[in-house]
C-alpha positions, 0 to 999 in steps of 0.5 A, a space after each residue: 379253036 384248032 387254027 393257027 390264026 387268032 380267033 379274033 381274026 377267024 372269018 365270020 360272015 365274010 369279015 374277021 370276027 373282030 370286025 363285028 365286035 368292033 362295029 357293034 361299039 362303034 355303031 353306038 350313039 355317042 361312042 367317043 373312042 374305042 381302044 383296041 388291045 392288040 399283041 405288040 407283034 400283031 400281024 393281022 390288025 391291018 385286015 380289019 377295015 374297022 380299025 381304020 376308024 378315026 375314033 379307034 386307038 390301038 394299045 399294046 395288050 398284056 399277058 392277061 386280060 386285066 393287063 390288056 384292059 389296063 393298057 386300054 384304060 391308060 390309053 384313054 386317060 389321055 382324052 378322058 376323065 376319071 368319072 367318064 364311063 367306059 365299056 369293056 368288050 370281048 373281041 370274041 363276042 361278035 353278036 353284041 346287039 344294038 338293043 342289048 348295048 342300049 339296055 346296058 347303058 340305060 340299065 346302069 344309068 348314074 349308078 355309083 358302081 356300074 354293071 354288066 350284061 349277063 344271062 340268068 342260068 336256066 340249066 340245073 346246076 350240079 356241084 361236083 365232088 371227088 371224081 366228078 361225082 355230084 355233091 349237090 344240086 345248086 339253087 340256080 335262082 340267083 346265078 347269072 352268066 357274065 357277058 360283055 360289055 361290062 360298064 364302069 367309071 374309068 378311074 374306079 375300074 383302073 384303080 380296082 384292077 390295079 388293087 386286085 392285081 397288086 393283092 394277087 386276086 384272080 381277075 376273070 372280068 372287070 366285075 370281079 375286080 370291081 366286086 373285090 374293091 367293094 363297088 356294086 355291079 348291076 346285072 342287065 339281062 343280055 341275049 344268047 346271041 352275044 356268046 363268046 367264041 371259045 371253040 370251033 363249034 361257037 364260030 358256026 353258032 355265032 354265024 347263025 345268030 349274025 344271020 338271024 339278026 340280019 334278017 330281023 333288020 331287013 
């Protein structure tokens, strides 16, 4: 991001980026708890007003994404059951729309596995070979770009993550751990506005989507 400030605390529409991501979950009807995984030495969290919500629990994050997610799931074990649904969301996705979250919850329903928000790939895909020369054009019809939230049963996700990590499997998102463990994962179409802020240009684009969403609600 080219900033000394961690990206989840960068200002976006007058608030830290994390505020928007957190509020999207807290505004979801029926949301019981939200665990936020933070670096043990985090010195910025007190700037996020939404973290003071009584439903928010803080947990110490780990070295990798899967470690932080596991810490969050373990914090929830104190108040939740293994068959309760959990949603895992990226702090760097501030544009989660209420309609998309509702569609994910409805789309997953009572399935035995779970599901994720995702977008069908619309660009032509090229597979690169040596020296970045095109090796082949890949059929995009069956490819999707994963988003968050990703929704699974607490116990099943915890065991899938533990098992994948113990086996040395690379876990880039929760769905990859569940797939490795043999659980079905439903794809539920999301929206372009639910982008992940990764580089500086993404912050401006996220601000555009937030502004557009606010205008639609007025």
